[in-house]
Residue, then its C-alpha position, 0 to 999 in steps of 0.5 A: m918315733e912315736s912322734t915322728t908318726a904323730n906329726n904325719r898324721v896330723k892334717f889341716r883339717h884338724l888343726q883348723c877344727f882345734l883352733a875354731v873351738f879353742q878360740l870360740g870355746s864351743v863345738q857349736r859355735a866352731a862349726s858354724s863359724l867353719s861351715i861344718t856340721q857339729p858331729a864332724v867338729s867333734k869327730t875331727i877333735a877327737e881324731l886329733e886328741s887319739i893321734l896325740g894321745i892327749a885330751l885337748f878340751e873338757r866338755g861341760r856346761r861351760g863349753a869346750v874349755p882348753t886342757r893345760e896340754g890344749r893351751l900349750f898346743a894352741p900357739h903352734a898350732n896357730e903358727s902352723v895353720a897361719a904359715l900355711r895360709e901364708g905359703v898356699d897364698k904366695l904359691m897361688r900368686h907367684g907368676t901370675n897377675l892375681p892382685a894381693t888381698v887385704s881382708i878386714g872386718v868393719l862395722p856397718t855403722v861405721a864403714g861409710a863414714l871411715l872406709p871411703a877415705a882410708l881407702a882412697t889412701f890406700r889405693a894410692a899407696w898399693p894401686g894392685v892391692s885388692v880390699q876385702v870388706w866384711t861388714d857384721a855385728n861386732t862378735r861375729l867381726l871378732e870371731r872372723l879375727r880370731a880364726t885368722e879370716i881377717e887381718l883386722v877389725v874397726g870396731r867397738l870395745s868388747d867386754p874382757d873375755g871377748m877381747a882375750g888375746m886381741s888388742f884395742e886401739h882407740l881411734y874416736r868416740e861414736p855418739l849414738i843419736v836419734a834421726v827422722r827425715a826433714g820434715h817429720a812430725l817430731c822435727g821442732e819438738s823440744a821433747i820427746t815422749a814415749a807417745m810421741l814415739a809410738r805413733h812412729p816405726v821405731v828402728v834401734p840396733p839388734l838386742g845384744t849388740l853394745i849400741r843397743q844398750s845405748a838405745e834402750s838408755v835412750l828409750t828409757a829417759f823418753g820414757a818408752t820401756a816397752l815399745s809395742s814394735f820395733v825394727e831391729t837391724l845393723s843394716v844402715s841402707l834399710g834404716r835409711a830407707l824406713t827413716l826417708a820412706n817410713e816416717a821411722v825413728w831411727f837410733v843410729p850411731a852419728g858417723a852413719v848418717e853424717h853426710d845425710i844430716e849435711r845435705g839436710l836429708l835427716v835431721r837429729l832429734p833432742m836427746p834426753f841426756a848425753g853421754t851415749d857415745e861408744p868408743i870405736g877403734l882398732i882390734r888386732r890379734n896379739d900373736h898374729g900381726p898385720s901383712p905389710t899391706g895390712e899395716s899400710l891400710l891400718e895407717a890409712i884407717r888411722a889417718a881417716a879417723r884422725a881427719r874425722p870433725a868431732v860430733a857433739 
């Protein structure tokens, strides 16, 4: 009888908050991902624990750590939320002309090089299906994937903790390059020095991203260990504009600028060493497979990756 009463009292918001805290390991990060306040998340978790009569998390300096009972509860909560979302989606579309939607996450520096060909292939197979594309930093995309807001991510291999509960399927390796506009003062230089870089705006990926680590290694090899100023951005459009109009030196993954280099708008500067490339791949949840349309888009992305020319 008590179990039936508890079942009737557990609401969708309880499960949604529980899964956000479970997957992100923090009430604060869960609140941010759900666009609600931190006290609201704490109150909802407390309500759920009261209904179930068990502690689901241990709070401490390490954040919110799931208890044994919390870990046992998580797969069932996830299945319930996923099933409800799928049911609501089908109900909303039943008897209407609304197209289905596939939601994916893609790194902004990868999207332009990979998605045009993939989406053309996908649309030919599924002309009535819409595709929602989220572009953001790798960590933010993985958060959306954990929350089942998107079906898959085209991104970089993260650290083991960041990849917990996820699989990574390698597609290709993306080298970091240093690009400037054609006719830039540094074009034709056989070796770049820190003094040369200091005379121009420098555009780098944001601190905390994997490609920023590669950029730091290159800057160190150039001898520029402490630049006085630089612009941090993952925006390809902003990096491109700064490079073409502001004489910037842009540290960027090669795929993001390959078309501009082919057209002669941008030029690669000589690198002090090779080996700064990063693996790009498909990231999926181990406990939540893609829909049939998602699987078709996934295969189209694989095909587009296979067709990409190797970048040295």
